C-alpha positions in Angstrom: 0.0 0.0 0.0 1.4 3.4 -0.9 0.7 6.6 1.0 1.2 10.0 -0.6 2.0 13.0 1.5 2.1 16.4 -0.4 3.8 19.2 1.4 3.7 22.7 -0.2 5.8 25.6 0.9 7.6 28.7 -0.4 11.3 28.8 -0.2 14.0 31.3 -1.2 16.0 29.9 -4.1 19.6 29.2 -3.3 21.8 27.0 -5.5 18.8 25.1 -6.9 18.5 26.1 -10.6 17.0 23.0 -12.2 14.3 20.6 -11.2 15.6 17.6 -9.3 13.7 14.3 -9.1 14.4 11.1 -7.3 11.4 9.2 -8.5 9.9 6.3 -6.5 11.3 3.1 -8.0 8.7 0.4 -7.9 11.2 -2.4 -7.6 10.6 -5.9 -6.3 13.4 -5.7 -3.7 12.4 -4.5 -0.3 13.1 -0.7 -0.1 12.1 1.7 2.7 11.0 5.3 2.0 11.9 7.2 -1.1 11.8 11.0 -1.4 10.8 13.0 -4.5 11.7 16.6 -4.7 10.1 18.7 -7.5 11.0 22.3 -8.2 9.4 24.3 -11.0 10.1 27.5 -12.7 7.1 29.8 -13.3 6.3 31.6 -16.5 8.1 34.7 -15.5 11.2 32.7 -14.5 8.7 31.1 -12.1 9.5 33.5 -9.4 7.1 35.7 -7.4 8.7 38.7 -5.6 8.2 39.3 -1.9 9.6 42.5 -0.4 11.8 42.9 -3.5 13.3 39.4 -3.2 12.5 36.5 -5.6 10.8 33.5 -4.2 10.4 30.1 -5.8 7.6 27.7 -5.4 8.6 24.2 -4.4 6.5 21.0 -4.1 7.6 18.0 -2.1 6.1 14.6 -2.4 7.0 11.9 0.1 6.1 8.3 -0.7 6.2 5.8 2.1 6.0 2.2 1.0 4.7 -0.6 3.2 5.4 -4.0 1.7 3.1 -6.9 2.2 4.1 -10.6 2.0 4.5 -11.8 -1.6 2.2 -14.7 -1.0 -0.6 -12.2 0.1 -0.2 -10.3 -3.2 -0.2 -13.4 -5.3 -3.4 -14.6 -3.6 -5.4 -11.8 -5.1 -7.6 -13.1 -7.8 -8.1 -11.4 -11.1 -11.8 -10.9 -10.4 -11.1 -9.2 -7.1 -8.6 -6.9 -8.7 -11.1 -5.8 -11.3 -13.7 -5.3 -8.6 -11.3 -3.2 -6.6 -10.4 -1.1 -9.6 -13.9 -0.5 -10.6 -14.9 0.6 -7.1 -12.2 3.2 -6.8 -13.2 6.8 -7.1 -12.2 8.3 -10.4 -9.2 10.6 -10.2 -9.4 14.0 -11.9 -6.6 16.4 -12.4 -7.9 20.0 -12.8 -5.2 22.1 -14.5 -5.8 25.8 -13.8 -7.9 24.8 -10.7 -7.3 28.1 -9.0 -9.0 30.1 -11.7 -12.6 31.2 -12.3 -13.9 28.1 -14.0 -11.3 25.8 -12.6 -11.9 26.5 -9.0 -15.7 26.0 -9.3 -15.1 22.8 -11.2 -12.6 21.4 -8.7 -15.0 21.9 -5.8 -18.0 20.5 -7.8 -16.1 17.3 -8.8 -14.8 16.8 -5.2 -18.3 17.2 -3.9 -19.4 14.5 -6.4 -16.8 12.1 -4.8 -14.1 12.3 -7.4 -10.6 12.4 -6.2 -9.4 15.8 -7.3 -6.0 17.3 -7.7 -5.4 21.0 -8.6 -2.4 21.9 -10.8 -1.7 25.6 -11.0 1.2 28.1 -11.3 -0.9 31.1 -10.0 0.0 33.2 -13.0 -3.6 34.4 -13.2 -3.1 36.1 -9.8 0.1 37.6 -11.2 -1.7 39.2 -14.1 -3.8 41.2 -11.7 -0.7 42.6 -10.0 0.9 43.4 -13.4 -2.2 45.3 -14.6 -3.4 46.8 -11.4 -6.6 44.8 -11.4 -8.6 43.0 -8.7 -11.6 40.7 -8.4 -14.8 42.2 -7.2 -14.9 39.5 -4.6 -12.1 39.0 -2.1 -10.2 35.8 -3.0 -8.5 33.6 -0.4 -5.2 31.9 -1.1 -5.4 28.4 -2.6 -4.1 26.9 0.6 -6.8 28.6 2.7 -9.4 27.5 0.1 -8.4 23.9 0.2 -8.1 23.8 4.0 -11.6 25.3 4.3 -13.0 22.8 1.9 -11.5 20.0 3.9 -12.9 21.4 7.2 -16.4 21.7 5.7 -16.7 18.4 3.8 -13.9 16.1 5.0 -12.7 15.8 1.4 -9.1 16.3 0.3 -8.0 18.2 -2.8 -4.4 17.6 -3.7 -2.3 20.5 -4.8 0.6 20.6 -7.3 2.2 24.0 -7.7 4.1 24.5 -11.0 4.0 25.3 -14.7 2.7 22.7 -17.1 5.1 24.2 -19.7 7.8 22.6 -17.6 7.5 19.0 -18.8 9.6 17.6 -16.0 7.2 19.1 -13.4 4.1 17.9 -15.4 5.6 14.4 -15.8 6.2 13.9 -12.1 2.7 15.3 -11.4 1.1 12.7 -13.7 3.2 9.9 -12.2 2.3 10.9 -8.7 -1.4 11.5 -9.1 -2.2 9.0 -11.9 -5.3 10.8 -13.3 -8.2 9.0 -15.0 -9.3 12.3 -16.5 -7.6 15.7 -17.0 -9.6 18.8 -17.1 -7.5 21.5 -18.8 -8.3 25.1 -17.9 -4.7 26.0 -17.5 -4.5 28.7 -20.3 -4.3 32.4 -20.6 -8.0 33.0 -21.4 -8.4 36.6 -22.3 -8.6 37.9 -25.8 -7.8 41.5 -24.7 -4.8 40.4 -22.7 -3.4 38.7 -25.8 -3.8 41.9 -27.7 -2.0 44.3 -25.3 1.5 44.0 -26.8 3.9 41.6 -28.5 5.2 40.0 -25.3 1.7 39.1 -24.1 0.7 37.8 -27.5 3.8 35.6 -27.5 3.2 34.5 -23.9 -0.4 33.5 -24.7 0.6 31.4 -27.7 3.5 29.8 -25.9 1.7 29.1 -22.6 -1.5 27.8 -24.3 -0.1 25.8 -27.2 3.0 24.4 -25.6 1.2 23.7 -22.3 -1.4 21.7 -24.1 1.2 19.8 -26.1 2.9 18.9 -22.9 -0.4 17.5 -21.5 -0.8 15.4 -24.6 2.7 14.0 -24.3 2.2 13.3 -20.6 -1.0 11.3 -21.4 0.8 9.4 -24.1 3.8 8.6 -22.0 2.3 8.0 -18.5 -1.5 7.6 -18.7 -2.6 6.5 -22.1 -6.1 5.6 -21.0 -6.6 9.1 -19.5 -9.4 11.1 -20.9 -8.6 14.7 -21.8 -11.4 17.3 -21.3 -10.1 20.4 -22.9 -11.8 23.8 -22.5 -11.9 25.5 -25.9 -14.0 28.4 -27.0 -16.9 29.2 -29.3 -14.6 32.0 -30.5 -12.7 29.5 -32.6 -15.6 29.5 -35.1 -15.9 33.3 -35.5 -19.2 34.6 -36.9 -19.8 32.7 -40.2 -22.9 33.4 -42.3 -24.0 29.8 -42.0 -25.0 27.7 -39.0 -22.2 26.6 -36.7 -22.1 22.9 -36.2 -20.6 21.0 -33.2 -17.0 20.6 -34.4 -17.6 19.1 -37.8 -19.5 19.9 -41.0 -20.5 17.6 -43.8 -20.0 19.2 -47.2 -20.4 18.3 -50.9 -17.9 19.7 -53.3 -17.6 18.9 -57.0 -19.9 15.9 -56.5 -18.0 14.4 -53.6 -19.1 14.5 -49.9 -16.9 14.4 -46.8 -17.2 15.3 -43.1 -14.5 17.8 -42.1 -13.6 19.9 -39.1 -15.7 23.1 -39.1 -13.8 26.1 -40.5 -12.2 28.3 -37.9 -12.1 32.1 -38.0 -10.3 33.2 -34.8 -10.4 36.9 -34.0 -7.4 37.3 -31.5 -4.1 35.8 -30.7 -5.9 34.1 -27.7 -8.6 32.5 -30.0 -5.9 31.5 -32.5 -4.1 29.6 -29.7 -7.3 27.7 -29.0 -7.5 26.7 -32.7 -3.9 25.4 -32.6 -4.8 23.4 -29.5 -7.8 21.8 -31.3 -5.7 20.8 -34.3 -2.9 19.4 -32.1 -5.5 17.4 -30.0 -7.2 16.1 -33.1 -3.9 14.9 -34.6 -2.8 13.1 -31.4 -6.1 11.3 -31.1 -5.6 10.0 -34.6 -1.9 9.2 -34.3 -1.7 8.0 -30.7 -5.2 6.9 -29.8 -5.7 9.5 -27.2 -9.3 10.1 -26.1 -10.3 13.7 -25.9 -13.3 16.0 -25.6 -13.0 19.6 -26.7 -15.6 21.8 -24.9 -16.1 24.9 -27.1 -17.4 27.1 -24.3 -19.4 30.3 -24.7 -19.2 33.3 -22.5 -19.6 32.4 -18.8 -21.4 34.6 -16.3 -22.1 34.4 -12.6 -20.0 33.6 -9.6 -22.0 31.3 -7.3 -22.2 27.5 -7.3 -23.5 25.2 -4.6 -20.0 24.6 -3.4 -18.7 28.2 -3.4 -21.7 29.3 -1.4 -20.7 27.1 1.5 -18.2 29.6 3.0 -16.8 33.0 2.1 -13.3 31.5 1.9 -14.5 29.4 -1.0 -15.7 32.4 -3.0 -14.9 32.5 -6.7 -13.4 35.5 -8.5 -15.6 38.0 -10.3 -13.9 40.0 -13.1 -15.5 43.2 -14.2 -12.6 45.1 -15.9 -12.0 45.6 -19.6 -9.3 42.9 -19.9 -10.8 39.9 -18.1 -14.4 40.9 -17.4 -17.1 39.2 -19.5 -20.0 41.2 -20.9 -22.8 40.3 -18.5 -20.6 40.5 -15.4 -19.3 43.9 -16.5 -22.8 45.2 -17.1 -24.0 44.2 -13.7 -21.1 45.9 -12.0 -21.5 49.0 -14.1 -25.2 49.2 -13.2 -24.4 48.8 -9.5 -22.0 51.7 -9.4 -24.0 54.0 -11.7 -21.7 53.8 -14.7 -23.3 53.6 -18.1 -23.3 50.2 -19.7 -20.5 50.1 -22.2 -21.8 48.7 -25.5 -19.0 48.2 -28.0 -20.0 49.7 -31.3 -23.4 48.8 -32.7 -23.9 46.1 -30.1 -25.1 43.4 -32.5 -22.3 41.0 -31.6 -24.0 37.8 -30.7 -22.5 34.9 -28.8 -23.4 31.8 -26.7 -23.7 32.3 -23.0 -23.9 30.0 -19.9 -24.1 30.2 -16.2 -21.0 29.0 -14.3 -23.2 26.3 -12.7 -23.7 24.9 -16.1 -19.9 25.0 -16.8 -19.2 22.6 -13.9 -22.2 20.4 -14.9 -20.9 20.1 -18.5 -17.4 19.1 -17.4 -18.9 16.5 -15.1 -21.0 15.1 -17.9 -18.0 14.9 -20.2 -16.0 13.0 -17.6 -18.8 10.6 -16.8 -19.3 9.9 -20.5 -15.7 9.7 -21.8 -14.7 9.7 -25.5 -13.5 6.4 -26.9 -9.8 5.7 -27.6 -8.8 7.7 -30.7 -11.9 9.8 -30.6 -11.7 13.6 -30.8 -15.2 14.9 -30.1 -16.4 18.5 -29.9 -19.2 19.8 -27.8 -20.5 23.4 -28.1 -20.9 24.4 -24.4 -23.4 27.1 -24.0 -27.1 27.3 -23.2 -28.5 30.6 -24.8 -27.5 33.2 -27.4 -27.6 36.9 -26.7 -26.3 40.0 -28.5 -24.6 42.7 -26.5 -27.7 44.9 -27.0 -29.8 42.0 -25.6 -27.7 41.9 -22.4 -27.8 45.7 -22.0 -31.6 45.7 -22.2 -31.9 42.8 -19.7 -29.6 44.5 -17.2 -31.3 47.9 -17.7 -34.8 46.4 -17.0 -33.6 44.4 -14.0 -31.7 47.4 -12.6 -34.8 49.6 -12.8 -36.8 47.1 -10.8 -34.1 47.6 -8.0 -34.3 51.4 -8.2 -31.1 51.8 -10.1 -30.7 54.4 -12.8 -29.3 52.3 -15.6 -28.5 53.5 -19.1 -26.4 52.1 -22.0 -24.0 54.0 -24.2 -22.1 53.1 -27.3 -18.4 53.3 -27.0 -15.8 52.8 -29.9 -15.3 49.1 -30.4 -11.7 48.2 -29.5 -12.0 44.9 -31.3 -11.9 44.0 -35.0 -15.2 42.1 -35.4 -18.6 42.2 -37.1 -21.0 44.3 -35.1 -24.1 43.0 -36.9 -24.1 39.4 -38.2 -25.9 36.1 -38.5 -25.3 33.7 -35.6 -26.9 30.3 -35.1 -24.7 27.7 -33.3 -25.8 24.2 -32.6 -25.5 22.9 -29.0 -27.4 19.6 -28.5 -24.8 17.0 -27.5 -24.5 18.1 -23.9 -28.3 18.3 -23.6 -28.4 14.8 -24.9 -26.0 13.7 -22.1 -28.3 15.2 -19.5 -27.4 18.9 -19.1 -30.1 20.8 -17.1 -29.5 24.4 -18.0 -29.8 27.4 -15.7 -31.2 29.9 -18.1 -30.8 33.7 -17.6 -34.0 34.5 -15.8 -35.2 37.7 -14.1 -34.4 36.2 -10.7 -30.9 35.3 -11.7 -30.3 38.8 -13.0 -31.6 40.2 -9.8 -29.2 38.0 -7.9 -26.3 39.1 -10.0 -27.1 42.8 -9.5 -27.6 42.4 -5.8 -24.2 40.6 -5.6 -22.6 43.5 -7.5 -24.3 46.0 -5.2 -23.0 44.2 -2.1 -19.4 44.5 -3.2 -19.6 47.9 -5.1 -17.2 49.5 -2.7 -14.5 47.3 -4.2 -15.1 48.6 -7.7 -12.3 50.5 -9.4 -14.2 52.6 -11.9 -11.0 53.4 -13.8 -10.8 49.8 -14.9 -14.3 49.7 -16.5 -13.6 51.3 -19.9 -11.8 49.3 -22.5 -8.1 50.1 -22.8 -6.8 47.5 -25.2 -7.2 48.1 -29.0 -6.8 45.4 -31.6 -5.5 47.9 -34.1 -3.0 49.6 -31.8 -1.3 46.5 -30.4 2.3 47.5 -29.6 5.6 45.7 -29.9 6.7 47.5 -26.7 5.7 45.9 -23.3 3.2 48.1 -21.5 1.0 48.2 -18.5 -2.7 48.9 -18.7 -3.3 52.3 -17.1 -4.4 52.1 -13.5 
């Protein structure tokens, strides 16, 4: 029987410059305890400064082995081994589990009795420091979050701190946790962030594409039966003048018919990174027999799930700024503080939307119904379609019922996109698997507005207006004005 003890601490780097591993050797000879030490560099040299001095995140794993008699091991029948295997809780690794969707998903899966591990480099928190941003909600540290979850539910969530672009770190994490499924949220997820300047465009492509490639290689090398659940985006499709299918389209050309991947028309360096991910995943499914589900997710709104409501230390982040804030969340905060709703351009931009409670539900459904070996399947993950003008009207009406003076204004569109267009995207596969959508009702809008009003003293109104222009992207690194 093997016991895993994970100890996480922050140390000042001394002479350690490269990861060092002494992996547990599963030999037949009696051996006592082996020690595995993992160090990982973060994306910005994987250091976070504290009082002007760099700190490095280190993760220690201690494996203690208790050997049983060989005769006892051999006495296990094949039937009992299969029974024990099938009765074990499924193990799910949530990459990016400290982020907006990842944190809610990790708690939801843990609550559903999956064994969960979070893998995160905390670079998302670093972005806030770089750009002078902050969540509307106060966010506890990941250690505080996990301890509170344990105290409330008795359930453990394992934690691996490091960068998945560091393949040595990712390899040891895979070998240590041995996931049955990997939910991959661990990407820079903001289109505006990717369009600030050259360095952030390069970072987005490198972090997202190389990180996903590392995950694919880790599955191939260490857990070939593992199911990859990858969070993509509906933004891969763009806004074509035909219906958007779920991943594939059957076409007839010059008298011949074939089913092909749906054409992609990405509109930012972020969205392009997601297209590259999808192509790489599709190829490795074909070449290596990997099983993968690509969840092309719409715009997510809301902050509350059953799990995050259990205690204030479990609260999720709520972004309202022009870089990371999504449309409905931004509008609710703007209404709460008396700022005009910022409609970009003509406001006819239409997208798919979903409640964060449906995000976690969709991920669970994908895990519970895995793809077959070699299968690359695509689900369009959203529940309703709205234009920006639709959302502005809904928030205006809901705000007036609460006595708020809400009005919308048109501001110059910082993006390069169609502001009036046809949009009809299919989204039936998750419904067929059992998704029960939380649709955008008057009561939900009322709840979102009241939530924004509760925390309105934390709003930095200088962060509301868009500050990133697609046409003025710079080669020089810059900081968004505070």
